[in-house]
Every structure is written in C-alpha cells, then in structure tokens.
N, C-alpha and C positions, 0 to 999 in steps of 0.2 A: 445395568452397567457392570462390566466385568470386574470382579473383586472389590466392588465398592460397597462393602458392608460398613455399618457404623463403627464396628470394632477396628477395621482397617483404616478408615478415615481418621478416627481419633489418633491412632498410632502414627500415621504418616505425617500429621501436622502437629504432633506433640500436644494434643488437646486432652482434656479430661471429660469423659462421658458422664452425663447425668440422665438417669431415666431407668426404665425397666430393663433388666438384664436379658429378657426374652427377645428384645429387639436388636441386641448387639450384632447378631449374625444376619440381620435383614439387610438386603442390598437396596440402595436408593435407585430411583428410576431416572433421575435427572438432577441437574444443578442449576440454580438461578440466583442472581443477585437482585433482580427486579421482582418485587412482591406480586406484581400483576402477571408474571409469567411462570409462577410456581405451579408444578403439576402434582397430582396426587402421588404420594410416595416419594416426592422429591426432597432435595436438601436445599434449604435456604441459607445463603451466606450474606448477612447484612454488611454493607460497606458504608463507612462514614464519608459523606460528601460535603461539598461546600454549602449546598442548599438543604440537604436532608440527611438524616441518620437512619440507615436501614434497620437498626435495632427497634425503631419505633413501630415497625410493621410486623414484628415477630408474632404478637398475639393473633392478628388477623390471618397471617400465613399459616400458623399451626391449626387454627380453626378451619382453614380452607382445605386441609388434607395433606399438608407437608408431613413427611415422615419425621424429620428432625431439622434443626437449625444449628448454626454456630453462634457464639456470642462472646463478646469481650468482657462481659461481667455476668455475675450469677443472676439467674432468673428465678423469681419466686412466683409460682402459680401461673406463669405465662406460657410455659411449654412443658409437655410431658417428657420430651427427649431433646437434649441439646448437648453440644460439645463446647466446653469452655476453652477459649484460646487467648493468647496474648494479643494477636493481631489477626483480624479476619482477612485482611488483604494478603498477608503473608501465608495464611492457611490456604487461601484460594490457590496461590501458586503451588504450594506443597501438594495439595490434593490433585491438582491438574498434572503435576509431574509424576505422581504415583500412578494415576490413571493411564497416562501415556505409556508408561513402561509395562503396564499390564496388557497393552494392546499388541496384537500381532499384525502390524501395519507398517508400511514404509512411509517415511515422512520426508517431504521436500521443504526445507526452510529457505526463505528468500529475504534478503536484506540488501541495503545499498542506499545511496543518497537520493537517487531519482529513479522512478520507473518501477518501484516495487510492486505496486498494485497492477499496473499494466502487464508486467512480466508474470505475475501470479495468474492473471486471467489467461495469458497466452499458454503458460505451462499447463493449467487445468484443461484448456481446450484441447491441447495435444494429448494429454494423458487420458482424457475421456474417450478417445478413439479405441482404447484397449481395456481401461480399468474403470472401476467404480470409485469416483473421486469425491473427497470432502475438501472444501477450501475455505479460507478466510473470507468472510462477508463484510462488506462495508469497511470501516476503519478499526476493526477488532484485531489490532496488531500490537497492542501494548500490554502492560503487566496485568491489566484486568481483561482486556479483550482476547488476548491469546489463550488464557485458561478456558474462557467460555467457548472459544472455537474448538479447543481440544475436547471439551465435554460433549461437543456435538458429533464426535466420531462414534459410529456404531458398528456393529458386527458386519453390516453389509459393505462397508467401505474397504477398499484395497490400498488406496494411497491417499494421504492427506497433504495438501499444499498450504503451508502456513507462512504468512507474512509476518515479519518482525521489524517493528519500527522503534528507534531509540533517539534520545536527544542528549544523553550524557554517558560518561564512563560507568561501567558496572551494570547498566541496564541489559546489555546483550548477554552477559553471563546469566542473569536471572531468566531471561526469555529462552535462551538456548537450553538451559537446564530443564525447562518445561518441555520444549519441542523435541529435544534429543534427535536432531535431524540425521537421516541416512545420506541425504544429498543436500549440500549447502550451495546456494547461488548468491553471489554478490554482483549486483548490476553495475556499480560504478562508485567512485569516491569523488563526490562533488562538493559544492559550497552550501552547506546547510547546517544548522545548529552550531554555528561557529562561536556563539556566545559561550557555550559550555565546552566545546571540543577544541576550540582554538585555531586549528589549521587542518588542512587536508591530511597531514600526517596523523593528527589527533583523531580525525574521522576514521582513517584506516585502522588505527589501533583499536578504536571502539568497536568498529564493525567486525573485525577479525577475532574479537573475543568469542565469537560463535564457534571457532575451531576447537575450543576447549571441551565442548560438549558434543562434538560430532561422534557418531557411533564408530566403533573400532575400524570397520572396513568402509567407512564413509567416503563419499566422493565430493570433491569441491569443484564447482563450476564458476569460472571467473571471466569477466570481460577483458580480453587480451589487448584491447585498444586503450585501456585505461592505464596511464603511466604508473599509478600507485599500485594497482592490483597486479600489474605485470612483474612487480618485484617479489611476489610470493613464489618461492621456489618449491617448497614442499609443505605438506600438511600431514602430520602423523606418518612421516616417512614416504608419502606418496606425492607425485607431482599433480598439480591441479589440471583440470581440463579447461582449455581456453577457447573462447569463440571470438571471431574477428571479422571485420570488413576489409581488412588489409591483407597483405601477404601473410601466410602462416608464420608465426614467430619461431623460426628455427625448428620447425616440426612440432612445436608445442600446441598448435591450435587443433582441437578436436573437431571443430565445426567452423566453417567459414562460408561467406557468400560473395558472389561476384555477379556480373551481368545484370546490374541493378538498373531498373527502368522506372522512373517516377510515373505514376498514373494520375497525377493531380490529386484532387480531393477523393478520388476513388481508391487510393492506396499506392502500393508500390510492388513491382515484380522483381524477383531475384532468382538466381540459381543457387540452390542450397547444396553444400558439399558435406557429406558425413562419411568418414572412413572409407574413401574410395568410391562411394555412391553419390550421384548427382541427380537433382530433379528441379525443374522450374516450379515456382509457386508464387501465387499472388497473395499478398497480405492486404486485407480489405480495410486497412487503416493507413493514412498518409504519414509521412515523416520518417527520417532515417532512424530515429530512436526506436521505432517499431520493428525495424530490421534487427536491431540488437535484441529486442525482446523475443523475437522469433528464433534467433540463434540460441539464446539461453534455453528456450523451450525445446529446441532440437537436441541440445546436449542432454537435457534431462530425459527426454523421450528415448534417445539412443542408450543412455545408461540404464534405462528400465526395459531394454530389450525390444523396443519398437522398431518397425521397418520404416524406411524413409517415406513410403507412400502414406502410411498412417500418420506420420509426423506432419507431412505437408497437408493432409486433409484437416488436421487439427488447426494448423496455422491459418488456412484459408477460411475457416469457419468461426474465427474468434470475433467477439463483439465487445464494444466499449460499455462502460457503466457510467451512471450519472456522476458528474463532477470530474471525470477523468477523460479529457479529450472526447467527450460525448457529442456527436453531431446531431443536432436537432433541427429539423426543417420546420420553420415557423412561418407559415404563409409563403411569401415570396423571398424570404431571407433564410440564410443558414447560420445557426448559432453554434459555436464551438464552446460547449460548457466544460471548462477545465478549471473550475474555481474551487476545487477541494483544498488545494494548497499550492505553494509556489516557492521556488528558489531560483537563483540566476540560471542554472543549467536547464531546469524544466521550463522556465520562462522562454529561453531562447529556442528550445525544441518546439514549443507551442507557436511561437512567432514563425518558425520555419514552416510549420503546417499551414498557418494562415497565409503565408506568402505564396503557397502553391494554388490558392483559390483563383478561380476566374471571377471577373467582376471586381467591384471595389472591395478593399480589405480594410476592416475597422477593428482596432484593438481597444478594448475597455479593460484597463489594467489598474491594479492597486498595489499597496505596499507588500513587501516580502519581509517576513519576520526572522528573528534569531540569526542575524548575519554579523553580529559583533561590531567591532570598531570600523570595519570597512563597509558598513551598510550603505552609506551615502555614495561612495564610489561605485559600488556594485549596482545601485539603482541608476546611476548616471550611465553606466556602461550598457545597461538594459535598454534605456531610452535611445542611446546611440544605435544599438542593434536594430531597434524598430525602424528607424529612419533608413539604415543601410539596406534593410530587406524590402524597401519600397512599399511599406504599409501606407495606405492613403490617409487614414485619420487615426489619431491617438487621443483617446479620452482617458484621463487618469484622475484618481483621487487618493488622498492620504498624505501625511506629512512627508514621508520619504519619497513619495512619487513626485514631489516637486523637483527632486533631482532627476528623476526619470524624464520628466517633461523638458528640463533644461538640457539633458544629454541629447535628446532627440533634436531639439532646436539647434544645438551646436554642431551636429553631425555634418560633415562635409557634403555639400550638394543636397541637403535635406529638402525634400518636397512634401514631406508629411505635414498635414495640418494638425497642430498639437494644441490640446486644451487641458488645463488642470482645473479641478473644482474642489472646493472645501468639503463637500459632502456628496453622497450618492444621489440625493434628490436633484441637485443642480446638474450633476453629470447626466442623469437620465433625461431631464428636461431638454438639455442640449442635444443629446444623442437622438432622441425621438424626432427632432426637427431635421436631422441629417440623414437618418437611415432611409434607404431607398430599396425598391425591389432588386433582387439579384445580388445584394450585398452579402458578404460573409463577415460575421462578427465574432471575435474571440473575447471571452470573458474569463479573466484569470487574476488571482491574488492569493495571498496567504489566507488561511482559514479564519483568522481573527477579523478579517475585513468583511466577512459575511456576504460575499458576492453572490451566493445563491439567490439573494433578494433581487439582484439585477437580472438574473436569468428569468425569474418569475415575472418581473416587471416587463421584460421583453415579450414574454408569452402573452401577457394581458394586452400589451400595446399592439402586437401583430394580430391578435384575435379581433380587436376592434377595428383594425385598419386594413383587413384583407380585401 
C-alpha cells in the first residue's frame, strides 16, 4: 500500500508508536477491522461496537501475523508494535484520507436521497468499458465502510466509484474528506432521514457539504429534474452538469433522454443525447428511475472522455444486486427483492416497476423509518399510491404500515385487496395461500424490518411448491 508505513500512519492520525524502531519504515499490506480478515503484514484497527470490542482480539491478531494494530489504551505484552490513538474510529478515517491522497486515481463520489447504489452500479458498468474500476461493495458507504472501500484501491485501479450515505449534518464533510472526489454525483433530494435533517432543504444542505472537499478542477453532476438540485448555480466557480428527462434547462443539461419506450419488466429503451451525439440504448432494468441512473452514468462517462457507444454498451450491460430491485425467478413467480431500505420516493419507484408486470401484481411492504413527524401521512400516501397504480394485492406489516393499509383502502376507486398483519409470520401464511403461478411479488421495507427473511421464506415456499 503506497506510503503506508507505520511512521506515516502514526503521523497522519496523531498517534504514538510503540515498538521496535526498525519497523517504523515498514509498509502495511492491508487494513482490517475484522480480526478474521487480517492478512499477514496487515494493520488491525479495533472498533468498539455494541456487541463486541475489537480490542479483545488484538492478541490473536498479532499472533496471526499482523504487522501492527491501533489501540485506544496502552498494551502490555499483547503486541510488539502498536499505535496509541484517542479514537480508533477517527483514526480509521484519518488513515483512509491519507491513503486516498497518496493514490494517483480519479474518484467518483455518489450521494443523494434515493438511488445511490443503483447509480453506483450503472456508473461502474459504464466506466468498466474503458477503465479498471474499484467500487463500493454492499452497504460500505458510511464512516466505517467508506474507509474500508478506499483501502481496497490498489495500483491496478484507474477509477474508484465511491458511494456516500449520511443521516445527519456533518457526516458528509467527514466522508468527503476521505473520498476527495474528482467528480461528484447527486441523484436527488428526497424524503429520507427527516428525523435529523428536518426538511428537503435540510437534506440539500447536508448532501451538498460534499462540495467543500471536491478537488480543485472537480466536476459536479446533478439531476436537473430535481427542483432542489436545480437551484445549484455554481460550485467552485463552475456550473454543474445537469442531466434530465425533460427539455434541457436553458442549455444547462449536459445529457438528456427522449424517445422513451417502456419494455415492461424487460426494461426501458431511450435515445441518449450527449453533446450533439445521439444513440438508442436499452436499459435492462424497468422503471423511470433507471433512466435517471443511466443519464448520471452517461455524464460521468463523458466527463472521463468516453465515446457514446462505450457509454451505451455499459448501460446495456448493467445488472442488479441483491436487495436493490433484484429480479429473482422463483419457480413460476417473479420476486422483486428491493428490501435493503425504503423511503417514500424509492417506494413509489418500486411500485411503478411492479405495475409494469404482466399477470397479477402483489406488494409485500413494511414500515419506512426516519421520516420524522410526517411519518404517518407519508405511509398513508404510499398506500394510496399502491391502489392508484392498480396493484392487485397489498400485504403489509408494521405499526406505521397500518396507515399504509388505510391509505390504500381509502383511495378513490380502490380495487386492491388490502391486508395488514401484526407480524411477518401472519403475513407470510396469508401470502402463501394467495400467491399463484405467473404472479410478480415486490418485497420492500426499511432495513430495520428485516424483510430479507421474507425473500428467503418465498424461496423456500416456491421450492416446495414448484
């Protein structure tokens, strides 16, 4: 790892080194916070969690071949080499920021209320047509996950695509300081984390903290159809690049799409326009939101010098990942596994996708978290939207989802069969009795509802009843 000697690591995080002086100029091979993943010559950073304290694993890690570790307290006889720090979590961020700045690599930073992960996957798929790409995996987009993603960058990589997720003010400053993006993408300003951020204006303020750490000649890519993002006139003296599905905003749109043709569950076709060049492309994922993801990726690709045919090739080859609008064929039914997280905007986007399915449409939905004082109204509006989109059956569970069920029942002309259950077991028992061949089933709720259990239960049910 470039410049990652114990001497430099201690200096960048304000730590004090204890151990033999001969090792000070030795570079670590890797960084890990999980004692089971430490490699020979690696640096172990113990993190205090709710269920375990990483410091307890220092002896076994050092015996297993780690070069050194960090610690928040002095170690007696447990380690030959360690760096004493005030906070290992703060040190993790500081070391990652130091490492990122030692790298000769372009970084694309992605944030927004909805669609960060899907947009990250689309951007990576496009950039892979020309570059060797490193990207955020899973949900490694917070103050622990982002540093670990940065440590995964190696000399072979040419571009890193880093996702940044926040829930409060100040977090984006800390994440962006680590990522130091050359290109910054903001997907939208929606309704999430309202408990801490208060309003969409608060969300805009929190998300745009990223601009403070944008590299000097950096490029900002924004959704031009988002009313809040459209108010951004300049960043560091330069206008943003906007993408849009509507008419270009007074010449400010760098990339736009028209000629949109829904292809049902097979995806959507569009004509992509980039700086005077146009080309038809099929996105193999349904839903208007995926058009926006593709346009964001096109902006990034163009900013990185890619040709439109390369960009379209990347768009047409994108794939979904587990928990994020992932289409799973289970016997004679199709399950849309979108249960990683949920807010009102992403919930409506997923319902739109479900509504494009042939055959019966079934929504299995749960509570959405962190919506603040409007949480009940927003759940009721979501239920109303389910009914308006012609979904055949709605099964829901959770305290707030009582409002969702009520909203669906009260919708004008509602023909949706609505059921609410006190727990997932009751919901599944009822759903198993109703699900038929050729049905399409959407599974979605906020992460705390643990809806992957429902996806697994559906897999077991269909396997037994094929």
